MMTF fields as JSON, N, C-alpha, C and O atoms, coordinates in Angstrom:
{
  "mmtfVersion": "1.0.0",
  "mmtfProducer": "UNKNOWN",
  "numBonds": 323,
  "numAtoms": 324,
  "numGroups": 81,
  "numChains": 1,
  "numModels": 1,
  "chainsPerModel": [1],
  "groupsPerChain": [81],
  "chainIdList": ["A"],
  "bondAtomList": [4, 2, 8, 6, 12, 10, 16, 14, 20, 18, 24, 22, 28, 26, 32, 30, 36, 34, 40, 38, 44, 42, 48, 46, 52, 50, 56, 54, 60, 58, 64, 62, 68, 66, 72, 70, 76, 74, 80, 78, 84, 82, 88, 86, 92, 90, 96, 94, 100, 98, 104, 102, 108, 106, 112, 110, 116, 114, 120, 118, 124, 122, 128, 126, 132, 130, 136, 134, 140, 138, 144, 142, 148, 146, 152, 150, 156, 154, 160, 158, 164, 162, 168, 166, 172, 170, 176, 174, 180, 178, 184, 182, 188, 186, 192, 190, 196, 194, 200, 198, 204, 202, 208, 206, 212, 210, 216, 214, 220, 218, 224, 222, 228, 226, 232, 230, 236, 234, 240, 238, 244, 242, 248, 246, 252, 250, 256, 254, 260, 258, 264, 262, 268, 266, 272, 270, 276, 274, 280, 278, 284, 282, 288, 286, 292, 290, 296, 294, 300, 298, 304, 302, 308, 306, 312, 310, 316, 314, 320, 318],
  "bondOrderList": [1, 1, 1, 1, 1, 1, 1, 1, 1, 1, 1, 1, 1, 1, 1, 1, 1, 1, 1, 1, 1, 1, 1, 1, 1, 1, 1, 1, 1, 1, 1, 1, 1, 1, 1, 1, 1, 1, 1, 1, 1, 1, 1, 1, 1, 1, 1, 1, 1, 1, 1, 1, 1, 1, 1, 1, 1, 1, 1, 1, 1, 1, 1, 1, 1, 1, 1, 1, 1, 1, 1, 1, 1, 1, 1, 1, 1, 1, 1, 1],
  "groupList": [{"groupName": "UNK", "atomNameList": ["N", "CA", "C", "O"], "elementList": ["N", "C", "C", "O"], "formalChargeList": [0, 0, 0, 0], "bondAtomList": [1, 0, 2, 1, 3, 2], "bondOrderList": [1, 1, 2], "singleLetterCode": "X", "chemCompType": "L-PEPTIDE LINKING"}],
  "groupTypeList": [0, 0, 0, 0, 0, 0, 0, 0, 0, 0, 0, 0, 0, 0, 0, 0, 0, 0, 0, 0, 0, 0, 0, 0, 0, 0, 0, 0, 0, 0, 0, 0, 0, 0, 0, 0, 0, 0, 0, 0, 0, 0, 0, 0, 0, 0, 0, 0, 0, 0, 0, 0, 0, 0, 0, 0, 0, 0, 0, 0, 0, 0, 0, 0, 0, 0, 0, 0, 0, 0, 0, 0, 0, 0, 0, 0, 0, 0, 0, 0, 0],
  "groupIdList": [1, 2, 3, 4, 5, 6, 7, 8, 9, 10, 11, 12, 13, 14, 15, 16, 17, 18, 19, 20, 21, 22, 23, 24, 25, 26, 27, 28, 29, 30, 31, 32, 33, 34, 35, 36, 37, 38, 39, 40, 41, 42, 43, 44, 45, 46, 47, 48, 49, 50, 51, 52, 53, 54, 55, 56, 57, 58, 59, 60, 61, 62, 63, 64, 65, 66, 67, 68, 69, 70, 71, 72, 73, 74, 75, 76, 77, 78, 79, 80, 81],
  "secStructList": [7, 7, 7, 7, 4, 4, 4, 1, 7, 2, 2, 2, 2, 2, 2, 2, 2, 2, 2, 2, 2, 2, 6, 1, 6, 6, 3, 3, 3, 3, 3, 3, 3, 3, 3, 3, 3, 3, 6, 6, 3, 3, 3, 3, 3, 3, 3, 3, 3, 3, 7, 6, 6, 7, 7, 2, 2, 2, 2, 2, 2, 2, 2, 2, 2, 2, 2, 2, 2, 2, 2, 2, 2, 7, 6, 6, 7, 3, 3, 3, 7],
  "xCoordList": [0.825, -0.024, 0.869, 1.852, 0.506, 1.399, 1.384, 0.501, 2.389, 2.365, 1.261, 0.84, 0.797, -0.204, 0.333, 1.53, -0.633, -0.18, 0.688, 1.577, 0.503, 1.311, 2.719, 3.602, 3.056, 4.385, 5.143, 6.305, 4.403, 5.102, 4.998, 3.955, 6.045, 5.938, 5.184, 5.073, 4.661, 3.902, 4.812, 4.35, 6.168, 7.151, 7.341, 7.429, 7.405, 7.518, 6.278, 6.387, 5.113, 3.89, 3.895, 3.574, 4.23, 4.224, 5.224, 4.892, 6.359, 7.34, 6.861, 6.994, 6.318, 5.723, 4.533, 4.409, 3.607, 2.546, 3.021, 2.452, 3.994, 4.497, 4.958, 4.553, 5.803, 6.219, 5.038, 5.053, 4.049, 2.864, 2.049, 1.562, 1.94, 1.137, 1.948, 1.388, 3.231, 4.004, 4.13, 4.566, 3.802, 3.777, 2.583, 2.602, 1.49, 0.287, 0.618, 1.358, 0.078, 0.406, 0.403, 1.384, -0.7, -0.764, -0.376, -0.662, 0.266, 0.798, 2.191, 2.998, 2.467, 3.765, 4.654, 5.835, 4.118, 4.923, 3.991, 2.797, 4.537, 3.831, 4.35, 5.559, 3.447, 3.759, 3.827, 4.707, 2.809, 2.671, 1.936, 0.889, 2.45, 1.797, 1.9, 3.01, 0.821, 0.837, 0.031, -1.036, 0.594, -0.049, -0.255, 0.637, -1.442, -1.746, -2.34, -3.2, -1.91, -2.443, -3.38, -2.936, -4.623, -5.584, -6.242, -7.203, -5.704, -6.191, -5.898, -4.728, -6.872, -6.7, -6.969, -6.942, -7.214, -7.463, -6.31, -5.537, -6.19, -5.05, -5.787, -6.773, -5.18, -5.708, -4.57, -3.425, -4.865, -3.825, -4.284, -5.372, -3.491, -3.671, -2.597, -1.405, -3.067, -2.182, -2.428, -3.553, -1.398, -1.431, -0.517, 0.693, -1.043, -0.225, -0.213, -1.145, 0.91, 1.042, 0.508, 0.819, -0.332, -0.814, -0.494, -0.15, -0.604, -0.458, -1.625, -2.737, -1.336, -2.296, -3.355, -4.345, -3.124, -4.036, -5.075, -5.832, -5.127, -6.173, -7.56, -7.662, -8.548, -9.929, -10.273, -9.557, -11.414, -11.76, -12.157, -11.948, -12.681, -13.039, -11.803, -11.789, -10.755, -9.422, -8.852, -8.336, -8.918, -8.364, -9.101, -8.489, -10.37, -11.161, -10.799, -10.715, -10.586, -10.096, -8.799, -8.616, -7.868, -6.514, -6.799, -6.206, -7.635, -7.893, -8.466, -8.134, -9.358, -9.853, -8.789, -8.783, -7.894, -6.745, -5.882, -5.447, -5.651, -4.886, -5.558, -4.93, -6.91, -7.574, -7.561, -7.458, -7.659, -7.66, -6.309, -6.25, -5.158, -3.895, -3.751, -3.196, -4.186, -3.992, -4.882, -4.443, -6.163, -7.101, -6.724, -7.062, -6.05, -5.543, -4.559, -4.542, -3.776, -2.834, -3.506, -3.262, -4.337, -5.006, -6.531, -6.992, -7.283, -8.689, -9.484, -10.45, -9.069, -9.849, -9.362, -9.832, -8.43, -7.896, -8.947, -9.851, -8.826, -9.577, -8.6, -7.465, -8.954, -8.022, -8.607, -9.773, -7.718, -8.119, -7.05, -5.848, -7.586, -6.692, -7.094, -6.495],
  "yCoordList": [-1.161, -0.012, 1.229, 1.286, 2.241, 3.481, 4.181, 3.959, 5.055, 5.884, 6.926, 7.327, 7.361, 8.414, 9.693, 9.98, 10.424, 11.602, 12.54, 13.151, 12.699, 13.692, 13.164, 13.988, 11.9, 11.353, 11.303, 10.905, 11.733, 11.721, 13.0, 13.651, 13.411, 14.655, 14.366, 13.227, 15.436, 15.206, 14.774, 14.104, 15.133, 14.62, 13.116, 12.421, 12.597, 11.207, 10.456, 9.4, 11.026, 10.411, 10.429, 9.412, 11.487, 11.55, 10.561, 9.892, 10.468, 9.509, 8.085, 7.352, 7.692, 6.346, 6.103, 5.0, 7.11, 6.938, 6.956, 6.225, 7.712, 7.709, 6.289, 5.782, 5.601, 4.252, 3.26, 2.376, 3.438, 2.537, 2.785, 1.87, 4.06, 4.432, 4.001, 3.484, 4.231, 3.821, 2.352, 1.889, 1.605, 0.109, -0.36, -1.509, 0.416, 0.044, -0.281, 0.459, -1.363, -1.968, -0.972, -0.88, -0.196, 0.614, 2.128, 2.995, 2.399, 3.73, 3.706, 2.834, 4.691, 4.833, 5.859, 5.972, 6.57, 7.545, 8.541, 8.556, 9.393, 10.372, 11.728, 11.956, 12.596, 13.965, 14.816, 15.662, 14.559, 15.392, 14.613, 14.022, 14.606, 14.02, 15.038, 15.323, 15.568, 16.565, 16.024, 15.43, 16.261, 15.802, 17.035, 17.873, 17.14, 18.216, 17.566, 16.701, 17.95, 17.381, 18.393, 19.493, 18.105, 19.018, 18.298, 17.542, 18.558, 17.874, 16.431, 16.05, 15.612, 14.178, 13.614, 12.402, 14.489, 14.155, 14.446, 15.375, 13.61, 13.731, 14.057, 13.433, 15.107, 15.46, 15.015, 15.409, 14.175, 13.741, 14.069, 13.661, 14.766, 14.988, 14.263, 14.396, 13.442, 12.737, 12.93, 12.793, 13.241, 13.326, 12.278, 12.362, 11.278, 10.136, 10.091, 10.525, 9.532, 9.202, 7.833, 6.943, 7.609, 6.342, 6.13, 7.083, 4.888, 4.599, 5.346, 5.427, 5.868, 6.636, 5.739, 6.229, 4.464, 3.484, 2.899, 2.016, 3.386, 2.857, 3.523, 4.671, 2.709, 3.232, 4.047, 4.025, 4.82, 5.569, 4.642, 5.008, 3.542, 2.623, 2.151, 2.108, 1.791, 1.418, 2.52, 2.288, 3.724, 4.859, 5.07, 5.307, 4.969, 5.063, 3.995, 4.254, 2.785, 1.698, 2.017, 1.741, 2.64, 2.975, 4.042, 3.949, 5.063, 6.03, 5.449, 5.912, 4.397, 3.764, 2.971, 2.9, 2.378, 1.628, 2.607, 2.281, 3.79, 4.812, 5.209, 5.282, 5.471, 5.833, 4.739, 5.011, 3.558, 2.316, 2.204, 1.885, 2.477, 2.306, 3.417, 3.124, 4.596, 5.707, 5.399, 5.549, 4.957, 4.762, 3.542, 3.495, 2.584, 1.394, 1.853, 1.293, 2.834, 3.434, 4.488, 4.538, 5.301, 6.383, 6.373, 7.082, 5.63, 5.504, 6.797, 6.898, 7.775, 9.02, 10.043, 11.18, 9.626, 10.478, 10.969, 10.223, 12.207, 12.734, 12.589, 13.047, 12.008, 11.681, 12.219, 11.996, 12.983, 13.531, 13.014, 13.239, 12.308, 11.771, 12.423, 12.147],
  "zCoordList": [0.007, 0.012, 0.032, 0.77, -0.806, -0.868, 0.448, 1.277, 0.653, 1.792, 1.7, 0.615, 2.899, 2.859, 2.143, 2.12, 1.572, 0.857, 1.638, 1.045, 2.892, 3.754, 3.802, 4.04, 3.607, 3.746, 2.389, 2.302, 1.341, 0.04, -0.698, -0.64, -1.409, -2.194, -3.433, -3.886, -3.981, -5.241, -6.337, -7.261, -6.303, -7.251, -7.13, -8.142, -5.889, -5.699, -6.215, -6.838, -5.94, -6.426, -7.962, -8.576, -8.561, -10.033, -10.656, -11.635, -10.139, -10.585, -10.543, -11.523, -9.452, -9.313, -10.212, -10.743, -10.425, -11.293, -12.713, -13.525, -13.079, -14.479, -14.825, -15.87, -13.985, -14.336, -14.487, -15.343, -13.651, -13.791, -15.071, -15.735, -15.362, -16.629, -17.908, -18.874, -17.857, -19.026, -19.15, -20.204, -18.211, -18.251, -18.965, -19.404, -19.149, -19.798, -21.273, -21.921, -21.779, -23.035, -24.16, -24.897, -24.325, -25.546, -25.287, -26.113, -24.144, -23.939, -24.49, -24.166, -25.339, -25.934, -25.273, -25.6, -24.39, -23.653, -23.03, -23.328, -22.146, -21.356, -21.888, -21.942, -22.266, -22.61, -21.395, -21.238, -20.475, -19.335, -18.242, -18.507, -17.066, -15.872, -14.71, -14.261, -14.235, -13.237, -12.043, -12.194, -10.856, -9.555, -8.721, -8.59, -8.157, -7.159, -6.066, -6.232, -4.863, -3.513, -2.936, -2.608, -2.792, -2.145, -0.915, -1.062, 0.248, 1.402, 1.385, 1.336, 1.423, 1.355, -0.094, -0.306, -1.031, -2.406, -3.277, -3.041, -4.335, -5.24, -6.638, -7.029, -7.331, -8.666, -9.567, -9.345, -10.613, -11.499, -12.967, -13.372, -13.709, -15.144, -15.916, -15.637, -16.956, -17.731, -19.205, -19.685, -19.901, -21.36, -21.894, -21.686, -22.584, -22.997, -24.489, -25.166, -25.002, -26.479, -26.66, -25.869, -27.729, -28.051, -29.53, -30.228, -30.014, -31.502, -32.204, -31.681, -33.368, -34.209, -34.895, -35.439, -34.852, -35.53, -34.622, -35.026, -33.372, -32.414, -32.786, -33.218, -32.576, -32.755, -31.586, -30.585, -31.665, -30.553, -29.369, -28.212, -29.631, -28.616, -27.916, -26.686, -28.632, -28.033, -27.241, -26.148, -27.74, -27.032, -25.652, -24.611, -25.735, -24.55, -23.528, -22.328, -24.043, -23.145, -22.425, -21.239, -23.241, -22.582, -21.578, -20.504, -21.768, -20.829, -19.527, -18.435, -19.658, -18.515, -17.773, -16.544, -18.543, -17.932, -17.099, -15.994, -17.646, -16.942, -15.636, -14.58, -15.751, -14.519, -13.515, -12.318, -13.923, -13.039, -12.345, -11.158, -13.115, -12.499, -11.426, -10.367, -11.62, -10.735, -9.505, -8.365, -9.761, -8.648, -7.798, -6.615, -8.363, -7.602, -6.505, -5.409, -6.799, -5.843, -4.925, -3.72, -5.536, -4.801, -5.06, -5.955, -4.338, -4.62, -4.707, -5.463, -3.932, -3.974, -4.997, -5.031, -5.815, -6.858, -7.853, -8.228, -8.27, -9.481, -10.638, -10.508, -11.713, -12.803, -14.051, -14.376, -14.799, -16.092, -17.115, -16.979, -18.141, -19.165, -20.465, -21.505]
}
């Protein structure tokens, strides 16, 4: 289980989340990953590079995978992909 938010810097959180998101099968890279801590809540913005031949359904599936990865670590996170 990850450390509570108060015991980790947003840079540490972003670094760990970046590794997990980059491990998702159809993610080709991360353009931007921003983490903000607001009380006990985490706000995460992710801009990911994907293959350009994915259908919109596939792209939506990748976005859901990204959200799932973030929320597995931080269930109360607000995630924007």
